[in-house]
C-alpha positions, 0 to 999 in steps of 0.5 A: 916652563914647559910648552906643553903647560903654556898653551893650555893655560894661555887658552884658558886665560883667553876663554875667561877673558871672553866670558868675562867680557860678555858678562860685563859688557852685554850691551856690546853684543847687541844680542837683545835689548836689556831691560833692568827690572828689580822687584818688579819695578823698572829701572831703565830700558833702551826705549827711555832714552828715545822716548825722551828725545821724542819730547824735543819734537813737540817743544822748541829747542831753546826752552826750558822744560819742567819735568816731573821725574828723571831731571838728569836723564831728560837733560841728557836726552833732550839737551834742553835745560830742565827744572823739577818741581819738588814737594808740591801738593796741588796742580795750582802749586805746580802751575805757579812753579812751572810758569815762573820757568817755562810753558812746557811740563813733562810729566813721567807717568809710572805704570807700576806706581799708582800713586796719584800725581799732584792731587787726587785726580792726577793729570786731570787736575793739571788739565785746568792749567795745561793741554797735552800736546803729545804722549810717548809710551813704553812698556813701563811708563807714559811721558806726557808733554804739556803746554800751558793753556793759561797764557794764551800763547 
């Protein structure tokens, strides 16, 4: 092969590799914090993991927490054991389920989804059983950290 052709081919391959790397691994460049949005619905952003980690500042490190959504992500971010109530239609059912496992309930409230959480009044229904000990807000959702107020502890 002639050296006259080898050099341009090698340079072209290097440029292609760099371009493909940039498009396949944009996080490694740290140019901006990408937010994954599909059809105006949030999937993930970099603030989500930090907000989930903040939950550990409000609950003891050795407890189980009940989460309304994103159970595996909360386990990864907080290093806490999590449980998730499924298909519960009222605040009483949620409280009965959660009280069998923990005193802490973490509710992820989505801005794009106005669907009410656990009953017609949502979080207001839960206030009968829980008091909010903190919340964390991003552009796409709010994390409410609630503690069981019926146990007296």
